Structures are given as C-alpha cells and as structure tokens.
C-alpha positions in Angstrom: -31.4 12.6 17.8 -32.3 11.4 14.3 -30.1 14.2 12.8 -27.1 13.2 14.9 -27.5 9.5 13.9 -27.7 10.5 10.2 -24.6 12.7 10.5 -22.7 9.9 12.4 -23.6 7.4 9.7 -22.4 9.8 7.0 -19.0 10.2 8.8 -18.6 6.5 9.1 -19.3 6.1 5.4 -16.7 8.7 4.5 -14.1 7.4 6.9 -14.2 3.8 6.0 -11.8 2.6 3.3 -12.8 -0.7 1.6 -10.0 -3.0 0.8 -10.7 -2.5 -2.9 -10.0 1.2 -2.5 -6.7 0.9 -0.6 -3.8 1.8 -2.8 -0.2 0.6 -2.9 2.6 0.8 -5.4 3.3 -2.3 -7.4 7.2 -2.1 -7.3 10.0 -1.9 -4.7 11.3 1.4 -6.1 10.1 4.9 -5.9 8.1 7.3 -8.2 8.9 11.0 -8.5 5.8 12.6 -10.0 6.3 16.2 -10.9 3.7 18.9 -11.7 5.7 20.4 -14.5 8.1 23.4 -14.9 10.5 22.0 -12.3 13.6 24.1 -11.6 16.5 23.3 -13.9 18.8 26.2 -13.2 18.8 26.9 -9.5 18.9 24.4 -6.7 17.2 21.8 -8.9 16.2 19.8 -5.8 13.5 17.7 -7.5 15.8 16.6 -10.3 18.5 16.1 -7.7 16.2 13.7 -5.9 15.8 11.7 -9.1 19.6 11.4 -9.4 19.9 10.4 -5.7 17.3 7.6 -6.1 19.1 6.2 -9.1 22.0 5.5 -6.7 24.8 6.0 -9.2 23.2 4.0 -11.9 22.1 4.8 -15.5 19.2 7.3 -15.9 17.3 6.9 -19.1 15.6 10.1 -20.3 12.4 9.1 -22.2 11.4 11.8 -24.6 8.5 9.7 -26.0 5.9 12.3 -25.1 7.5 15.3 -26.7 7.2 16.9 -30.2 10.6 18.4 -29.6 12.6 15.4 -28.3 16.0 16.7 -29.4 15.6 19.9 -27.4 14.4 18.1 -24.3 17.2 15.5 -24.5 19.8 18.3 -24.7 18.2 20.1 -21.6 17.8 17.1 -19.3 21.1 15.3 -20.3 23.0 18.4 -19.3 21.1 18.8 -16.0 21.5 15.2 -15.0 25.2 15.3 -15.9 25.6 18.5 -13.8 23.9 16.8 -10.9 26.4 14.0 -10.9 24.6 11.2 -12.8 27.3 8.7 -14.0 25.4 7.5 -17.1 22.6 9.3 -18.9 21.0 7.6 -22.0 18.1 8.6 -24.2 15.0 6.6 -25.0 13.0 8.0 -27.9 10.2 5.9 -29.4 8.6 8.0 -32.2 6.6 5.0 -33.4 5.3 2.0 -31.5 7.5 -0.4 -33.5 10.5 1.0 -31.8 9.3 -0.3 -28.4 10.0 -3.9 -29.5 13.6 -3.2 -30.5 16.5 -4.9 -28.7 18.6 -1.7 -28.4 16.0 -0.1 -26.2 15.6 -3.2 -24.0 19.4 -3.5 -23.5 19.5 0.2 -22.5 16.9 -0.4 -19.8 18.3 -3.7 -18.6 20.9 -2.1 -16.3 19.1 1.3 -15.7 18.5 2.5 -12.2 16.2 5.4 -13.2 13.8 6.4 -16.0 12.7 10.0 -16.5 9.6 10.8 -18.7 9.7 14.4 -20.1 6.6 16.5 -20.8 4.6 16.7 -24.0 1.5 14.6 -24.7 0.8 11.7 -22.4 -1.2 9.8 -25.1 2.1 9.5 -27.0 3.6 7.6 -24.1 0.7 5.1 -23.7 0.1 4.7 -27.4 3.8 4.2 -28.3 5.0 2.0 -25.4 1.9 0.7 -23.5 1.9 -3.0 -23.4 5.2 -3.4 -25.1 8.5 -5.0 -24.0 9.9 -1.5 -23.3 7.0 -0.8 -21.0 7.7 -4.1 -19.2 11.4 -3.2 -19.0 10.5 0.2 -17.3 8.3 -1.7 -14.8 11.3 -4.0 -14.2 13.4 -0.9 -13.3 10.7 0.1 -10.8 10.3 -3.5 -9.5 14.0 -4.0 -8.7 14.2 -0.8 -6.7 14.9 1.9 -9.2 13.2 5.3 -9.6 10.7 6.2 -12.3 10.1 9.9 -12.7 7.9 12.0 -14.9 7.1 15.7 -15.3 3.9 17.2 -16.7 2.6 14.7 -19.3 5.1 12.3 -18.0 3.5 12.6 -14.5 0.0 12.0 -15.8 1.1 8.8 -17.6 2.1 7.2 -14.3 -1.5 7.0 -13.0 -4.0 4.2 -13.6 -6.3 6.7 -15.5 -5.0 9.7 -17.3 -7.0 12.9 -17.7 -6.1 14.0 -21.2 -8.4 16.9 -21.9 -10.8 19.2 -20.1 -11.6 22.8 -19.6 -9.3 24.8 -17.2 -10.3 27.6 -14.8 -14.1 27.1 -14.8 -16.8 25.0 -13.1 -17.7 21.8 -14.9 -21.0 21.6 -16.7 -22.6 18.2 -17.2 -22.3 18.5 -21.0 -18.5 19.1 -20.8 -16.4 16.2 -21.9 -13.6 15.1 -19.7 -11.5 12.9 -21.8 -9.8 10.1 -19.9 -7.6 7.2 -21.0 -5.7 4.3 -19.4 -2.3 5.2 -18.1 0.8 3.1 -17.3 -0.7 2.4 -13.8 2.7 2.6 -12.0 0.6 4.3 -9.3 -2.6 2.4 -9.4 -6.0 3.7 -8.2 -5.3 7.4 -8.9 -5.7 10.0 -11.5 -3.1 12.7 -11.7 -3.3 16.3 -13.0 -0.4 18.7 -13.2 0.2 22.5 -13.6 -2.6 22.4 -11.1 -3.1 25.7 -9.3 -1.4 27.6 -12.2 -4.0 26.5 -14.7 -7.0 26.3 -12.4 -7.7 22.6 -12.8 -9.6 21.9 -9.6 -12.9 21.7 -11.5 -11.8 19.2 -14.0 -10.1 16.9 -11.4 -13.3 16.9 -9.3 -15.3 16.1 -12.4 -13.0 13.2 -13.1 -13.2 11.6 -9.6 -16.9 12.2 -9.4 -17.3 9.9 -12.4 -15.3 7.2 -10.7 -15.1 7.7 -6.9 -12.8 4.8 -6.5 -10.0 6.8 -8.0 -8.1 9.3 -5.8 -7.5 12.6 -7.5 -4.0 14.1 -7.1 -3.3 17.6 -8.4 0.3 18.8 -8.4 1.5 22.4 -8.7 4.4 23.4 -10.9 7.9 23.0 -9.4 6.4 20.5 -7.0 6.5 16.7 -6.8 5.3 13.7 -4.8 7.8 11.0 -4.0 5.9 7.8 -3.7 7.3 4.6 -2.2 5.5 1.7 -0.7 2.1 2.8 0.5 2.7 6.5 0.9 4.0 9.6 -0.7 5.8 12.8 0.5 5.5 16.3 -1.0 8.5 18.3 -2.0 8.9 21.6 -3.9 7.6 25.1 -3.9 3.9 24.5 -4.3 1.0 22.4 -3.0 -0.5 19.0 -3.8 -4.3 18.7 -3.7 -5.8 15.3 -3.0 -9.5 14.9 -3.9 -11.2 11.9 -2.4 -14.7 11.1 -3.6 -15.0 7.7 -1.9 -17.5 9.1 0.6 -19.5 11.0 -2.1 -23.1 10.9 -1.2 -24.6 12.6 -4.3 -23.8 13.8 -7.7 -26.0 15.0 -10.5 -23.7 13.8 -13.3 -26.1 11.1 -14.6 -29.4 12.9 -14.0 -29.2 16.6 -14.6 -29.7 18.7 -17.7 -26.5 18.9 -19.8 -26.3 22.6 -19.3 -26.3 22.5 -15.5 -23.3 22.9 -13.3 -22.0 19.6 -11.9 -22.9 19.1 -8.2 -21.0 16.7 -5.9 -21.7 16.3 -2.1 -19.4 15.1 0.6 -16.1 15.2 -1.2 -12.9 15.3 0.9 -10.2 17.7 -0.1 -6.7 17.6 1.4 -4.1 20.4 0.6 -0.6 19.2 1.3 2.4 21.5 1.8 6.0 20.5 1.2 7.0 17.9 3.8 3.5 16.6 4.3 2.9 12.9 3.7 -0.1 10.9 2.5 -1.0 7.3 3.3 -2.4 5.6 0.3 -3.9 2.7 2.3 -5.8 4.8 4.8 -6.3 7.7 2.3 -5.2 10.1 5.1 -2.6 12.9 5.2 0.0 13.6 7.9 1.6 17.0 8.7 5.4 17.6 8.3 7.5 16.5 11.3 7.6 19.0 14.1 5.3 21.3 12.1 8.2 22.1 9.7 6.7 22.9 6.3 10.2 22.5 4.6 11.8 19.5 6.4 13.9 18.3 3.5 17.1 20.2 3.6 20.4 20.1 1.6 22.1 16.8 2.0 19.0 14.7 2.0 17.6 12.9 -1.0 14.4 14.9 -1.1 14.2 18.7 -0.6 12.4 21.9 -1.0 12.8 23.5 -4.4 13.8 27.1 -4.7 14.6 29.2 -7.7 12.9 29.8 -11.0 10.8 27.2 -12.8 11.6 26.8 -16.5 9.5 25.6 -19.2 9.8 21.8 -19.7 9.3 21.9 -23.4 5.6 21.4 -23.8 5.0 24.2 -26.3 2.2 23.6 -28.7 0.8 20.4 -27.0 -2.9 20.2 -26.2 -2.5 17.6 -23.5 -0.3 18.4 -20.5 
C-alpha cells in the first residue's frame, strides 16, 4: 500500500505543470526551427514552408552567424527565389554597430519573414541581441510573420542556448556544458540540432538536468518544428526529441565526484515523428491525425521533406 501511494505521488508530481513552467510564444506569427542540413535541392518542403508563411512578403536572410556569409547568401537567395519568394533581402551584421543602422531597420520594417542561417549562434546574440535590429525581428514575429533558423540559427531562438558540449558520450559531472542566453523567441526551452546524427542526447539531458524548468528540444537534420501559439508540429525526414525534467526526482550533479557519470531520475522523453504535435502549455505530445506519420502533403504549407540534405555552410564552426 505504501509503495502504491509513493508511486501515485510521484506520478502526480511528474504530471502537474506549474503555471511558471507553461510555455507560449510571445508573438502572433510562427517559428520554423530547423535541425540543420535541410533539403535545398529536392522537394525543399521545409524552406517552402518558410516561403508560404511569409505570405508573399519580403524574406530577409540573416547571415549573421556565418563565417562564410557570401556563400550562404548566394545559396539561400537562389532557393527562396526558386520557391517563389517575391522579395529576398540580405541582413549581415559582422559587427554589433551595424545592428543600430537605419538601413537594416528599413529593410526589416516591411519584412514578412526572417531566416537565420547556420554558423555560430554566439555571433547572433553578441551582434544583434538587445539592439534595434533584434527588436525589429521581434516586430516581424509580433505582427504575424515567420522567423526561421537552421542549425546555429535554430539554437539562437531558444531562451537558453547550448553552445558547447561533448557529443556521442555520457555526461560526466566534470564536463562543462556551456550555455548562454538566446533570443528567447521560444521561451522556456533549450534547443539542440543535428541531434541524432551527432549523438547529442547526453548533452541535452545534462543541460535540462541543470535547469529542470527548461524543456529540452533536440531536432534531427532535415527536420523542423513549426511553432505557433502554444504548440508546435514536426515536419521533415527525422525525429524531434523532447526532454522534460520538470518531474525530476534526483540528480547527482551537485553532489557527486567530478569523474562520476551524471545520474538523473524520472525524466520524461518524448520522441515525435513528422506530423506529431506538442502542446507547450501542458507539455504533452499528440500523435499525427488518423495515425498518419506524414500528414503534410504537397499543396499544404507544411510537409514532409524528401530528398538529399545538403550542408548549410557551417564548415569550421565549433558551435552548431
């Protein structure tokens, strides 16, 4: 009897969602958060979804994160043109001072979409965080536009960015998981990308174990979440992993020997396939309609992505 009561209490603790942990987007628009290496040559469904959500308006390609901005501008401007975007402009802010310039603000004033390329997410936050350009991007989102980002551009959208940590191994207490504030377009989460391909489950678990209020979201390559209001939907070729430590009952992070492997009890892990949705208020997933794992077909604004994934220009960057 005592064992059943204890188990029942643990389940109630895990299932309850305090108001402070309920998440919701701060704007009226949508976010397209991509795990990197999205298809640029085949069906290009993820990038097509970005164009559809811009609704015929200007898309601003922000190459702020990249060390090869000219190369990425050439790639994405061509793709968006091919997909029918009526107006594609470039935002490059190599130094923070450029984020106070009038030209950049005028460009964003009438934009319906902003797309952050890959590279180094710290370049994004250090160059535009807290500047008029950052406020203008929030305005695009606030008035119903789309803000998208791939790889490093995806990580920058979260409240907290995971900027460094070991891939493909269990986390030891001594290991340093470097985190920094993001743009917080999607508050209350920490996003990791290239997820299954680079074996990043350990470092995402380590990150949320240190702050259980944050919801960990790991996104595979050529896969995206489309977030709007208080939920998101998965599209693409891969999976999205949601790590919820709100009901965590024990971790040894603050008490164990630095050489020990990290322990965390009572985590929740959700693995979402394309078409699955996730409610950010209740922190609960829902399966695709009618059990269809690929519900988004041609002609709709979101869709499954097929074809090859191409490199999104992150060569030589430590943070991705």
